A tleap script that builds the chain and sets N, CA, C and O, in Angstrom:
source leaprc.protein.ff14SB
mol = sequence {
  NMET GLU THR LEU ALA VAL VAL THR VAL VAL
  VAL VAL GLY LEU LEU VAL GLY VAL GLU LEU
  SER VAL ALA ALA VAL VAL ASN PRO ILE LEU
  ASP ARG LEU PRO ASP GLY VAL GLY LEU LEU
  GLY ARG VAL ASP GLY GLY ARG ARG LEU GLY
  ARG ALA MET PRO PHE TRP TYR ILE GLY SER
  VAL GLY LEU ALA GLY VAL TRP THR VAL LEU
  ALA TRP SER THR PRO VAL LEU VAL ALA VAL
  ALA LEU LEU LEU VAL GLY VAL VAL MET SER
  VAL ALA LEU LEU VAL PRO ILE ASN ASN ARG
  VAL ILE ARG TRP SER ALA GLY GLU ARG PRO
  ALA ASP TRP ALA ARG GLN ILE GLY ARG TRP
  ASP ARG LEU HIE ARG VAL ARG VAL ALA VAL
  ILE VAL ALA ALA PHE VAL LEU LEU VAL VAL
  ALA CARG
}
set mol.1.N position { 71.021 110.633 60.125 }
set mol.1.CA position { 72.144 112.347 60.051 }
set mol.1.C position { 71.735 113.072 61.423 }
set mol.1.O position { 72.379 113.876 62.097 }
set mol.2.N position { 70.482 112.538 61.614 }
set mol.2.CA position { 70.687 113.505 63.898 }
set mol.2.C position { 71.182 112.967 64.498 }
set mol.2.O position { 71.070 113.510 65.597 }
set mol.3.N position { 72.005 111.771 64.613 }
set mol.3.CA position { 72.577 111.352 65.697 }
set mol.3.C position { 73.992 111.832 65.271 }
set mol.3.O position { 74.674 112.020 66.278 }
set mol.4.N position { 74.616 112.076 64.203 }
set mol.4.CA position { 75.519 112.570 63.423 }
set mol.4.C position { 75.654 114.008 64.418 }
set mol.4.O position { 76.345 114.199 65.419 }
set mol.5.N position { 74.823 114.794 63.791 }
set mol.5.CA position { 74.006 115.917 64.514 }
set mol.5.C position { 74.423 116.216 66.122 }
set mol.5.O position { 74.881 117.192 66.717 }
set mol.6.N position { 73.946 114.606 66.572 }
set mol.6.CA position { 73.834 115.289 67.637 }
set mol.6.C position { 75.197 115.001 68.827 }
set mol.6.O position { 75.630 115.406 69.906 }
set mol.7.N position { 75.366 114.379 68.146 }
set mol.7.CA position { 77.361 113.778 68.368 }
set mol.7.C position { 78.217 115.022 68.504 }
set mol.7.O position { 78.780 115.520 69.479 }
set mol.8.N position { 78.119 115.482 66.830 }
set mol.8.CA position { 78.834 116.364 66.832 }
set mol.8.C position { 78.465 118.213 67.613 }
set mol.8.O position { 79.138 119.187 67.278 }
set mol.9.N position { 77.455 118.283 68.501 }
set mol.9.CA position { 76.682 119.054 68.413 }
set mol.9.C position { 77.371 119.246 70.078 }
set mol.9.O position { 77.524 120.293 70.707 }
set mol.10.N position { 77.729 117.706 70.522 }
set mol.10.CA position { 77.698 117.193 72.282 }
set mol.10.C position { 79.502 117.542 71.782 }
set mol.10.O position { 79.942 118.646 72.104 }
set mol.11.N position { 80.339 116.667 71.100 }
set mol.11.CA position { 81.519 116.867 71.029 }
set mol.11.C position { 81.867 118.454 71.079 }
set mol.11.O position { 82.304 119.088 72.039 }
set mol.12.N position { 81.635 118.790 70.125 }
set mol.12.CA position { 82.502 120.252 70.097 }
set mol.12.C position { 81.749 121.251 70.976 }
set mol.12.O position { 82.439 122.232 71.251 }
set mol.13.N position { 80.354 121.262 71.554 }
set mol.13.CA position { 80.789 121.827 72.867 }
set mol.13.C position { 80.989 121.447 73.998 }
set mol.13.O position { 81.169 122.324 74.842 }
set mol.14.N position { 81.012 120.661 74.231 }
set mol.14.CA position { 81.557 119.967 75.522 }
set mol.14.C position { 83.613 120.888 75.217 }
set mol.14.O position { 84.079 121.704 76.013 }
set mol.15.N position { 84.361 120.397 73.932 }
set mol.15.CA position { 85.820 121.492 73.835 }
set mol.15.C position { 85.457 122.590 73.956 }
set mol.15.O position { 86.465 123.270 74.151 }
set mol.16.N position { 84.117 123.530 73.959 }
set mol.16.CA position { 83.939 124.787 74.151 }
set mol.16.C position { 83.615 125.089 75.434 }
set mol.16.O position { 84.565 125.771 75.820 }
set mol.17.N position { 83.207 125.035 75.899 }
set mol.17.CA position { 83.906 124.165 77.533 }
set mol.17.C position { 84.613 124.432 78.216 }
set mol.17.O position { 84.529 125.160 79.205 }
set mol.18.N position { 85.517 123.829 77.756 }
set mol.18.CA position { 86.602 123.775 78.561 }
set mol.18.C position { 87.649 124.369 78.153 }
set mol.18.O position { 88.732 124.491 78.724 }
set mol.19.N position { 87.164 124.905 76.702 }
set mol.19.CA position { 88.343 126.198 76.227 }
set mol.19.C position { 88.021 126.773 77.185 }
set mol.19.O position { 88.851 126.844 78.091 }
set mol.20.N position { 86.550 127.478 77.384 }
set mol.20.CA position { 85.798 128.471 77.877 }
set mol.20.C position { 86.582 128.797 79.210 }
set mol.20.O position { 87.275 129.731 79.610 }
set mol.21.N position { 86.088 127.429 79.771 }
set mol.21.CA position { 86.452 127.344 81.422 }
set mol.21.C position { 88.067 127.639 81.351 }
set mol.21.O position { 88.150 128.540 82.185 }
set mol.22.N position { 89.403 127.426 80.861 }
set mol.22.CA position { 91.009 127.930 80.851 }
set mol.22.C position { 90.410 129.144 80.608 }
set mol.22.O position { 91.028 129.921 81.336 }
set mol.23.N position { 89.481 129.831 79.951 }
set mol.23.CA position { 90.263 131.491 79.812 }
set mol.23.C position { 89.417 132.312 80.818 }
set mol.23.O position { 89.885 133.403 81.145 }
set mol.24.N position { 88.171 131.909 81.378 }
set mol.24.CA position { 87.222 132.555 81.875 }
set mol.24.C position { 87.296 131.919 83.545 }
set mol.24.O position { 86.829 132.703 84.371 }
set mol.25.N position { 87.665 131.001 83.935 }
set mol.25.CA position { 87.458 130.215 85.057 }
set mol.25.C position { 89.349 129.772 85.696 }
set mol.25.O position { 90.108 129.995 86.640 }
set mol.26.N position { 89.297 129.204 84.682 }
set mol.26.CA position { 90.694 128.697 85.547 }
set mol.26.C position { 92.225 129.965 85.438 }
set mol.26.O position { 92.665 130.396 86.503 }
set mol.27.N position { 92.713 130.310 84.430 }
set mol.27.CA position { 93.564 130.742 84.413 }
set mol.27.C position { 93.351 131.680 85.301 }
set mol.27.O position { 93.677 131.304 86.427 }
set mol.28.N position { 92.809 133.084 85.244 }
set mol.28.CA position { 92.338 133.993 86.315 }
set mol.28.C position { 92.895 133.649 87.855 }
set mol.28.O position { 93.654 134.238 88.625 }
set mol.29.N position { 92.011 132.193 87.926 }
set mol.29.CA position { 92.819 131.458 89.507 }
set mol.29.C position { 93.840 130.873 90.270 }
set mol.29.O position { 94.247 130.449 91.352 }
set mol.30.N position { 94.032 131.117 88.982 }
set mol.30.CA position { 95.768 130.553 88.995 }
set mol.30.C position { 97.032 131.728 88.583 }
set mol.30.O position { 98.194 131.565 88.954 }
set mol.31.N position { 96.637 132.765 87.866 }
set mol.31.CA position { 97.015 134.235 87.946 }
set mol.31.C position { 96.355 134.374 89.280 }
set mol.31.O position { 95.368 133.824 88.791 }
set mol.32.N position { 95.926 134.637 90.714 }
set mol.32.CA position { 95.490 135.832 91.772 }
set mol.32.C position { 95.850 134.044 93.009 }
set mol.32.O position { 95.348 133.891 94.123 }
set mol.33.N position { 96.998 132.807 92.161 }
set mol.33.CA position { 97.740 132.536 93.364 }
set mol.33.C position { 99.359 133.156 93.527 }
set mol.33.O position { 99.944 133.807 92.661 }
set mol.34.N position { 99.664 132.941 94.278 }
set mol.34.CA position { 101.141 133.078 94.849 }
set mol.34.C position { 102.116 132.479 93.667 }
set mol.34.O position { 102.131 131.525 92.889 }
set mol.35.N position { 103.008 133.747 94.046 }
set mol.35.CA position { 104.377 133.715 92.506 }
set mol.35.C position { 104.994 132.334 92.727 }
set mol.35.O position { 105.616 131.886 93.690 }
set mol.36.N position { 104.469 131.514 90.970 }
set mol.36.CA position { 104.725 130.065 91.480 }
set mol.36.C position { 104.601 129.182 91.509 }
set mol.36.O position { 105.309 128.245 91.139 }
set mol.37.N position { 103.131 129.262 92.211 }
set mol.37.CA position { 101.848 127.838 92.216 }
set mol.37.C position { 101.326 128.255 91.131 }
set mol.37.O position { 101.598 127.537 90.169 }
set mol.38.N position { 100.320 129.632 90.786 }
set mol.38.CA position { 99.758 129.718 89.747 }
set mol.38.C position { 100.926 128.915 87.972 }
set mol.38.O position { 100.590 128.100 87.113 }
set mol.39.N position { 101.980 129.542 88.139 }
set mol.39.CA position { 102.926 128.740 87.048 }
set mol.39.C position { 102.753 127.779 87.172 }
set mol.39.O position { 102.776 127.354 86.017 }
set mol.40.N position { 102.549 126.911 87.853 }
set mol.40.CA position { 102.745 125.584 88.588 }
set mol.40.C position { 101.670 124.651 88.279 }
set mol.40.O position { 101.853 123.443 88.130 }
set mol.41.N position { 100.479 125.273 88.182 }
set mol.41.CA position { 99.270 124.491 87.278 }
set mol.41.C position { 99.415 125.213 86.392 }
set mol.41.O position { 100.621 125.009 86.252 }
set mol.42.N position { 99.128 126.087 85.464 }
set mol.42.CA position { 99.829 126.534 84.298 }
set mol.42.C position { 100.166 125.511 82.781 }
set mol.42.O position { 99.763 125.377 81.626 }
set mol.43.N position { 101.529 124.763 84.065 }
set mol.43.CA position { 101.872 124.127 83.404 }
set mol.43.C position { 101.850 122.571 83.421 }
set mol.43.O position { 102.225 121.890 82.467 }
set mol.44.N position { 101.251 121.939 84.906 }
set mol.44.CA position { 99.956 121.479 84.640 }
set mol.44.C position { 99.727 121.080 83.271 }
set mol.44.O position { 100.208 120.523 82.284 }
set mol.45.N position { 98.408 121.864 83.916 }
set mol.45.CA position { 97.362 122.330 82.699 }
set mol.45.C position { 97.621 121.880 81.610 }
set mol.45.O position { 96.745 121.233 81.038 }
set mol.46.N position { 98.977 122.093 80.945 }
set mol.46.CA position { 99.161 122.979 79.708 }
set mol.46.C position { 99.366 121.125 79.446 }
set mol.46.O position { 98.638 120.507 78.669 }
set mol.47.N position { 100.272 120.591 80.105 }
set mol.47.CA position { 100.171 119.398 79.311 }
set mol.47.C position { 99.319 118.201 79.529 }
set mol.47.O position { 99.628 117.097 79.081 }
set mol.48.N position { 98.153 118.447 80.279 }
set mol.48.CA position { 97.596 117.124 80.475 }
set mol.48.C position { 96.420 117.787 78.877 }
set mol.48.O position { 96.083 117.170 77.866 }
set mol.49.N position { 96.151 119.011 79.247 }
set mol.49.CA position { 95.295 119.645 78.168 }
set mol.49.C position { 96.051 119.555 76.505 }
set mol.49.O position { 95.566 119.418 75.382 }
set mol.50.N position { 97.235 119.683 76.941 }
set mol.50.CA position { 97.882 119.886 74.673 }
set mol.50.C position { 98.054 118.098 74.534 }
set mol.50.O position { 98.312 117.560 73.457 }
set mol.51.N position { 97.847 117.290 75.901 }
set mol.51.CA position { 97.552 115.659 75.883 }
set mol.51.C position { 96.614 115.441 74.757 }
set mol.51.O position { 96.875 114.798 73.740 }
set mol.52.N position { 95.099 116.245 75.131 }
set mol.52.CA position { 94.176 115.682 75.114 }
set mol.52.C position { 93.257 116.669 73.464 }
set mol.52.O position { 92.405 116.185 72.720 }
set mol.53.N position { 93.753 117.809 73.414 }
set mol.53.CA position { 93.334 118.418 73.056 }
set mol.53.C position { 93.376 118.278 71.644 }
set mol.53.O position { 92.400 118.620 70.976 }
set mol.54.N position { 94.606 117.718 71.007 }
set mol.54.CA position { 94.548 117.855 68.944 }
set mol.54.C position { 93.358 116.853 68.679 }
set mol.54.O position { 92.536 116.809 67.764 }
set mol.55.N position { 93.610 115.813 70.147 }
set mol.55.CA position { 91.570 114.848 69.180 }
set mol.55.C position { 90.833 115.529 69.607 }
set mol.55.O position { 89.804 115.426 68.940 }
set mol.56.N position { 90.715 116.269 70.432 }
set mol.56.CA position { 89.460 116.216 70.499 }
set mol.56.C position { 89.055 117.863 68.956 }
set mol.56.O position { 88.006 117.701 68.333 }
set mol.57.N position { 89.954 119.219 68.562 }
set mol.57.CA position { 90.422 119.515 68.087 }
set mol.57.C position { 90.144 119.143 66.390 }
set mol.57.O position { 89.846 119.990 65.548 }
set mol.58.N position { 90.301 117.838 66.159 }
set mol.58.CA position { 90.488 117.553 64.858 }
set mol.58.C position { 89.359 116.551 64.816 }
set mol.58.O position { 89.031 116.201 63.682 }
set mol.59.N position { 88.504 115.862 66.130 }
set mol.59.CA position { 87.599 114.958 66.055 }
set mol.59.C position { 86.915 115.842 66.096 }
set mol.59.O position { 85.881 115.296 65.710 }
set mol.60.N position { 86.641 116.893 66.278 }
set mol.60.CA position { 85.455 118.012 66.464 }
set mol.60.C position { 84.890 118.119 64.247 }
set mol.60.O position { 83.853 117.998 63.595 }
set mol.61.N position { 86.375 118.405 63.961 }
set mol.61.CA position { 86.608 118.962 62.579 }
set mol.61.C position { 85.947 117.806 62.077 }
set mol.61.O position { 84.797 117.899 61.648 }
set mol.62.N position { 86.701 116.485 62.093 }
set mol.62.CA position { 86.315 115.339 61.477 }
set mol.62.C position { 84.986 115.138 61.302 }
set mol.62.O position { 84.447 115.312 60.209 }
set mol.63.N position { 84.234 114.686 62.561 }
set mol.63.CA position { 82.718 115.169 62.791 }
set mol.63.C position { 81.579 115.908 61.998 }
set mol.63.O position { 80.609 115.368 61.466 }
set mol.64.N position { 81.956 117.560 62.027 }
set mol.64.CA position { 81.892 118.578 61.530 }
set mol.64.C position { 81.663 118.153 59.804 }
set mol.64.O position { 80.631 117.956 59.162 }
set mol.65.N position { 82.993 118.121 59.444 }
set mol.65.CA position { 82.992 117.301 58.535 }
set mol.65.C position { 82.273 116.970 57.396 }
set mol.65.O position { 81.868 117.545 56.385 }
set mol.66.N position { 82.224 115.030 58.246 }
set mol.66.CA position { 81.107 114.418 57.564 }
set mol.66.C position { 79.896 115.297 57.647 }
set mol.66.O position { 79.353 115.688 56.614 }
set mol.67.N position { 79.488 115.596 58.735 }
set mol.67.CA position { 77.872 116.491 58.315 }
set mol.67.C position { 77.684 116.990 57.380 }
set mol.67.O position { 76.772 116.636 56.634 }
set mol.68.N position { 78.866 118.440 56.997 }
set mol.68.CA position { 78.655 118.728 56.085 }
set mol.68.C position { 78.599 118.288 54.668 }
set mol.68.O position { 78.005 118.828 53.735 }
set mol.69.N position { 79.598 116.807 54.675 }
set mol.69.CA position { 79.464 116.274 53.382 }
set mol.69.C position { 78.313 115.537 53.280 }
set mol.69.O position { 77.955 115.261 52.135 }
set mol.70.N position { 77.664 115.162 54.173 }
set mol.70.CA position { 76.304 114.077 54.375 }
set mol.70.C position { 75.039 114.777 54.150 }
set mol.70.O position { 74.076 114.166 53.688 }
set mol.71.N position { 74.953 116.630 54.595 }
set mol.71.CA position { 73.414 116.831 54.923 }
set mol.71.C position { 74.038 118.011 53.590 }
set mol.71.O position { 73.308 117.847 52.612 }
set mol.72.N position { 75.156 119.127 53.283 }
set mol.72.CA position { 75.699 119.843 52.804 }
set mol.72.C position { 74.625 120.936 53.311 }
set mol.72.O position { 73.429 120.876 53.024 }
set mol.73.N position { 75.140 121.818 54.006 }
set mol.73.CA position { 74.834 123.155 55.111 }
set mol.73.C position { 75.536 124.031 55.689 }
set mol.73.O position { 75.817 124.127 56.884 }
set mol.74.N position { 75.893 124.839 54.608 }
set mol.74.CA position { 76.213 126.543 55.019 }
set mol.74.C position { 76.777 126.761 56.004 }
set mol.74.O position { 77.890 127.271 56.127 }
set mol.75.N position { 75.643 126.181 57.284 }
set mol.75.CA position { 76.289 126.920 58.601 }
set mol.75.C position { 76.480 126.039 58.926 }
set mol.75.O position { 76.478 126.336 60.121 }
set mol.76.N position { 76.868 124.074 58.907 }
set mol.76.CA position { 78.597 123.602 59.066 }
set mol.76.C position { 79.318 123.844 58.561 }
set mol.76.O position { 80.220 124.498 59.085 }
set mol.77.N position { 79.385 123.413 57.022 }
set mol.77.CA position { 80.657 124.458 56.206 }
set mol.77.C position { 81.313 125.848 57.334 }
set mol.77.O position { 82.425 126.137 57.777 }
set mol.78.N position { 80.351 126.249 57.415 }
set mol.78.CA position { 81.171 127.477 57.791 }
set mol.78.C position { 82.385 127.502 59.097 }
set mol.78.O position { 83.527 127.906 59.319 }
set mol.79.N position { 81.048 126.641 59.872 }
set mol.79.CA position { 81.134 126.112 60.662 }
set mol.79.C position { 82.780 124.426 61.408 }
set mol.79.O position { 83.351 124.037 62.427 }
set mol.80.N position { 82.717 124.254 60.454 }
set mol.80.CA position { 83.464 123.780 60.031 }
set mol.80.C position { 84.652 124.695 59.397 }
set mol.80.O position { 85.525 123.970 58.919 }
set mol.81.N position { 84.862 125.736 59.293 }
set mol.81.CA position { 86.066 125.953 58.506 }
set mol.81.C position { 87.068 127.783 60.479 }
set mol.81.O position { 87.969 128.468 60.964 }
set mol.82.N position { 85.497 127.196 60.449 }
set mol.82.CA position { 86.047 128.311 62.038 }
set mol.82.C position { 86.451 127.409 62.546 }
set mol.82.O position { 87.523 127.762 63.038 }
set mol.83.N position { 86.172 125.817 62.885 }
set mol.83.CA position { 86.990 125.419 63.565 }
set mol.83.C position { 88.571 124.587 63.394 }
set mol.83.O position { 89.323 124.060 64.214 }
set mol.84.N position { 88.640 124.838 61.402 }
set mol.84.CA position { 89.962 124.756 61.282 }
set mol.84.C position { 91.277 125.848 61.381 }
set mol.84.O position { 92.488 125.732 61.190 }
set mol.85.N position { 90.017 127.416 61.942 }
set mol.85.CA position { 90.724 127.943 62.471 }
set mol.85.C position { 91.681 128.243 63.233 }
set mol.85.O position { 92.781 128.787 63.133 }
set mol.86.N position { 90.480 127.368 64.727 }
set mol.86.CA position { 90.899 127.321 65.997 }
set mol.86.C position { 91.812 125.770 65.730 }
set mol.86.O position { 92.360 125.346 66.748 }
set mol.87.N position { 91.933 125.222 64.897 }
set mol.87.CA position { 93.248 124.726 64.546 }
set mol.87.C position { 94.624 124.873 64.235 }
set mol.87.O position { 95.685 124.520 64.750 }
set mol.88.N position { 94.134 125.754 62.837 }
set mol.88.CA position { 96.002 126.984 62.578 }
set mol.88.C position { 96.176 127.636 63.555 }
set mol.88.O position { 97.205 128.308 63.628 }
set mol.89.N position { 95.394 127.643 64.430 }
set mol.89.CA position { 95.592 129.142 65.425 }
set mol.89.C position { 96.170 128.473 66.298 }
set mol.89.O position { 97.187 129.031 66.710 }
set mol.90.N position { 95.840 127.035 66.980 }
set mol.90.CA position { 96.901 126.365 68.034 }
set mol.90.C position { 97.806 125.885 68.071 }
set mol.90.O position { 98.545 125.763 69.048 }
set mol.91.N position { 98.055 125.236 66.271 }
set mol.91.CA position { 99.472 124.799 65.958 }
set mol.91.C position { 100.494 125.714 65.069 }
set mol.91.O position { 101.520 125.327 64.510 }
set mol.92.N position { 99.903 127.120 65.091 }
set mol.92.CA position { 100.893 128.138 64.845 }
set mol.92.C position { 101.003 129.332 66.091 }
set mol.92.O position { 102.082 129.895 66.277 }
set mol.93.N position { 100.331 129.519 66.555 }
set mol.93.CA position { 100.502 130.295 67.752 }
set mol.93.C position { 100.727 130.620 69.275 }
set mol.93.O position { 101.316 131.471 69.942 }
set mol.94.N position { 99.552 128.921 69.588 }
set mol.94.CA position { 99.496 128.614 71.082 }
set mol.94.C position { 100.235 127.414 71.376 }
set mol.94.O position { 100.730 127.452 72.502 }
set mol.95.N position { 100.525 126.113 70.576 }
set mol.95.CA position { 101.090 125.174 70.962 }
set mol.95.C position { 102.746 125.627 71.232 }
set mol.95.O position { 103.481 125.094 72.062 }
set mol.96.N position { 103.128 126.770 70.290 }
set mol.96.CA position { 104.545 126.714 70.572 }
set mol.96.C position { 104.527 127.333 71.916 }
set mol.96.O position { 105.205 126.840 72.817 }
set mol.97.N position { 103.985 128.111 72.059 }
set mol.97.CA position { 103.894 129.380 73.679 }
set mol.97.C position { 104.140 127.923 74.821 }
set mol.97.O position { 105.089 127.740 75.583 }
set mol.98.N position { 103.111 127.176 74.628 }
set mol.98.CA position { 102.489 125.955 75.459 }
set mol.98.C position { 103.380 125.026 75.506 }
set mol.98.O position { 103.452 124.271 76.475 }
set mol.99.N position { 104.217 124.942 74.428 }
set mol.99.CA position { 105.737 124.065 74.961 }
set mol.99.C position { 106.624 124.152 75.164 }
set mol.99.O position { 107.495 123.313 75.396 }
set mol.100.N position { 106.633 125.648 75.111 }
set mol.100.CA position { 107.958 126.343 76.407 }
set mol.100.C position { 107.090 126.296 77.660 }
set mol.100.O position { 107.064 125.144 78.095 }
set mol.101.N position { 106.322 127.203 78.441 }
set mol.101.CA position { 105.542 126.950 79.225 }
set mol.101.C position { 105.825 125.425 79.961 }
set mol.101.O position { 106.313 125.508 81.088 }
set mol.102.N position { 105.604 124.221 79.507 }
set mol.102.CA position { 105.320 123.057 80.527 }
set mol.102.C position { 106.955 122.713 80.495 }
set mol.102.O position { 107.169 121.533 80.771 }
set mol.103.N position { 107.844 123.299 80.286 }
set mol.103.CA position { 109.129 123.341 80.399 }
set mol.103.C position { 109.155 124.014 81.869 }
set mol.103.O position { 109.808 123.477 82.764 }
set mol.104.N position { 108.513 125.066 82.067 }
set mol.104.CA position { 109.354 125.823 82.989 }
set mol.104.C position { 109.049 125.127 84.284 }
set mol.104.O position { 108.308 124.169 84.067 }
set mol.105.N position { 109.416 125.293 85.811 }
set mol.105.CA position { 109.342 125.351 87.216 }
set mol.105.C position { 109.133 127.388 87.329 }
set mol.105.O position { 109.056 128.429 86.676 }
set mol.106.N position { 109.137 126.769 88.733 }
set mol.106.CA position { 108.676 127.481 89.299 }
set mol.106.C position { 110.153 128.967 89.913 }
set mol.106.O position { 110.269 130.126 90.313 }
set mol.107.N position { 110.742 128.014 89.635 }
set mol.107.CA position { 112.701 128.397 90.335 }
set mol.107.C position { 113.384 128.749 89.292 }
set mol.107.O position { 114.262 129.606 89.394 }
set mol.108.N position { 112.954 127.853 87.544 }
set mol.108.CA position { 113.324 128.540 86.257 }
set mol.108.C position { 112.502 128.485 85.668 }
set mol.108.O position { 111.821 127.463 85.582 }
set mol.109.N position { 112.248 129.631 85.004 }
set mol.109.CA position { 111.330 130.250 83.785 }
set mol.109.C position { 112.032 131.801 83.087 }
set mol.109.O position { 112.669 132.541 83.836 }
set mol.110.N position { 111.867 132.093 81.896 }
set mol.110.CA position { 112.178 132.964 81.027 }
set mol.110.C position { 112.090 134.665 82.566 }
set mol.110.O position { 111.504 134.965 83.606 }
set mol.111.N position { 112.836 135.046 81.877 }
set mol.111.CA position { 112.359 136.613 82.233 }
set mol.111.C position { 110.652 137.174 81.918 }
set mol.111.O position { 109.737 137.775 82.479 }
set mol.112.N position { 110.914 136.654 80.912 }
set mol.112.CA position { 109.794 137.221 79.874 }
set mol.112.C position { 108.829 136.335 80.529 }
set mol.112.O position { 108.051 136.294 79.575 }
set mol.113.N position { 108.416 135.788 81.181 }
set mol.113.CA position { 107.385 134.680 81.426 }
set mol.113.C position { 106.046 135.016 81.669 }
set mol.113.O position { 104.966 134.606 81.243 }
set mol.114.N position { 106.328 135.691 82.298 }
set mol.114.CA position { 103.877 136.461 82.432 }
set mol.114.C position { 103.934 137.345 80.644 }
set mol.114.O position { 102.925 137.936 80.261 }
set mol.115.N position { 105.086 137.300 79.837 }
set mol.115.CA position { 104.107 138.501 78.540 }
set mol.115.C position { 103.954 137.066 77.926 }
set mol.115.O position { 102.849 136.908 77.407 }
set mol.116.N position { 104.956 135.765 77.845 }
set mol.116.CA position { 104.615 135.170 77.171 }
set mol.116.C position { 103.546 134.303 77.648 }
set mol.116.O position { 102.923 133.638 76.820 }
set mol.117.N position { 103.215 134.222 79.083 }
set mol.117.CA position { 101.701 133.207 79.176 }
set mol.117.C position { 100.325 134.158 78.880 }
set mol.117.O position { 99.177 133.748 78.708 }
set mol.118.N position { 100.968 136.006 78.877 }
set mol.118.CA position { 99.481 137.006 78.621 }
set mol.118.C position { 99.166 136.843 77.071 }
set mol.118.O position { 98.028 137.008 76.630 }
set mol.119.N position { 100.419 136.457 76.157 }
set mol.119.CA position { 100.123 136.470 74.436 }
set mol.119.C position { 99.370 135.347 74.507 }
set mol.119.O position { 98.411 135.255 73.741 }
set mol.120.N position { 99.688 134.183 75.525 }
set mol.120.CA position { 99.398 133.109 74.992 }
set mol.120.C position { 97.895 132.963 75.431 }
set mol.120.O position { 97.199 132.024 75.045 }
set mol.121.N position { 97.264 134.346 76.590 }
set mol.121.CA position { 95.528 134.013 77.438 }
set mol.121.C position { 95.112 135.306 76.201 }
set mol.121.O position { 93.959 135.717 76.329 }
set mol.122.N position { 95.812 135.864 75.217 }
set mol.122.CA position { 95.033 136.508 74.806 }
set mol.122.C position { 94.165 136.580 73.805 }
set mol.122.O position { 93.094 137.085 73.470 }
set mol.123.N position { 95.841 135.228 73.119 }
set mol.123.CA position { 95.667 134.937 71.646 }
set mol.123.C position { 94.027 133.249 72.141 }
set mol.123.O position { 93.004 133.186 71.459 }
set mol.124.N position { 94.234 132.461 73.083 }
set mol.124.CA position { 93.188 131.532 73.641 }
set mol.124.C position { 91.957 132.404 73.509 }
set mol.124.O position { 91.013 131.817 72.981 }
set mol.125.N position { 91.701 133.845 73.911 }
set mol.125.CA position { 90.671 133.818 74.281 }
set mol.125.C position { 89.927 134.058 72.829 }
set mol.125.O position { 88.724 133.978 72.580 }
set mol.126.N position { 91.225 134.437 71.788 }
set mol.126.CA position { 90.097 134.607 70.409 }
set mol.126.C position { 89.989 133.659 69.497 }
set mol.126.O position { 89.474 133.844 68.394 }
set mol.127.N position { 90.720 132.006 70.107 }
set mol.127.CA position { 90.227 131.280 69.570 }
set mol.127.C position { 88.559 130.464 70.217 }
set mol.127.O position { 87.659 129.973 69.537 }
set mol.128.N position { 88.646 130.576 71.573 }
set mol.128.CA position { 87.842 130.743 72.295 }
set mol.128.C position { 86.397 131.693 71.144 }
set mol.128.O position { 85.390 131.224 70.614 }
set mol.129.N position { 86.718 132.507 71.151 }
set mol.129.CA position { 85.302 133.006 70.392 }
set mol.129.C position { 85.290 132.473 68.665 }
set mol.129.O position { 84.213 132.371 68.077 }
set mol.130.N position { 86.400 132.209 68.081 }
set mol.130.CA position { 86.065 131.637 67.088 }
set mol.130.C position { 85.718 130.162 67.146 }
set mol.130.O position { 85.223 129.507 66.229 }
set mol.131.N position { 86.006 129.790 68.198 }
set mol.131.CA position { 84.967 128.299 68.429 }
set mol.131.C position { 83.434 127.971 68.750 }
set mol.131.O position { 82.579 127.164 68.387 }
set mol.132.N position { 83.571 129.124 69.696 }
set mol.132.CA position { 81.700 130.011 70.433 }
set mol.132.C position { 81.156 129.703 69.386 }
set mol.132.O position { 80.181 128.952 69.389 }
set mol.133.N position { 81.769 130.314 68.050 }
set mol.133.CA position { 80.797 131.116 66.847 }
set mol.133.C position { 81.334 129.445 65.694 }
set mol.133.O position { 81.548 129.709 64.511 }
set mol.134.N position { 81.440 128.446 65.979 }
set mol.134.CA position { 81.574 127.760 65.185 }
set mol.134.C position { 80.197 126.697 66.063 }
set mol.134.O position { 79.092 126.391 65.615 }
set mol.135.N position { 80.674 126.431 67.098 }
set mol.135.CA position { 79.132 125.698 67.950 }
set mol.135.C position { 77.910 126.258 67.748 }
set mol.135.O position { 76.880 125.599 67.612 }
set mol.136.N position { 77.987 127.614 67.718 }
set mol.136.CA position { 77.088 128.273 68.057 }
set mol.136.C position { 75.963 127.862 66.618 }
set mol.136.O position { 74.809 127.441 66.553 }
set mol.137.N position { 77.237 128.326 65.373 }
set mol.137.CA position { 76.863 127.790 63.661 }
set mol.137.C position { 76.068 125.922 64.316 }
set mol.137.O position { 74.872 125.819 64.588 }
set mol.138.N position { 76.946 124.864 64.415 }
set mol.138.CA position { 76.766 124.115 64.963 }
set mol.138.C position { 75.133 123.596 65.322 }
set mol.138.O position { 74.460 122.747 64.736 }
set mol.139.N position { 74.800 124.410 66.459 }
set mol.139.CA position { 73.611 124.198 66.897 }
set mol.139.C position { 72.330 124.719 65.793 }
set mol.139.O position { 71.258 124.388 65.286 }
set mol.140.N position { 73.230 125.650 65.863 }
set mol.140.CA position { 71.711 126.590 64.698 }
set mol.140.C position { 71.036 125.355 63.219 }
set mol.140.O position { 69.927 125.229 62.701 }
set mol.141.N position { 72.365 124.671 63.001 }
set mol.141.CA position { 72.348 123.597 61.941 }
set mol.141.C position { 71.410 122.546 61.638 }
set mol.141.O position { 70.792 122.077 60.683 }
set mol.142.N position { 71.616 122.349 63.155 }
set mol.142.CA position { 71.086 121.365 63.499 }
set mol.142.C position { 69.624 120.731 63.810 }
set mol.142.O position { 69.525 119.560 64.176 }
savepdb mol mol.pdb
quit
């Protein structure tokens, strides 16, 4: 049980760290770059993270779910629910925007591209808050 708890906390903690760094560091830096350059960074980041994140989120939910089943813990159960909220937010709200963004180029982008990116950023910050809460519950439960 101890090993499962540690592995779960580490995997979810790394997920939170990456998502938090995107929200608080990477995207704000990209937004300050000259027009087009920052967008290309977002396109590349969207492609790279878009391939890894589904496995990372599902793996996090799976590990926390196994922990819940084996050790029935209310904080872990709530953490699983919050991680599932993060997955639903991703699939329903963030992935559709990301799938559009990764097809853009500096020269070919829709007129409302900045609005779409702004919406993604706002939704992403909410998702980060949700998974941070899940992470805190997992740490407390350990």
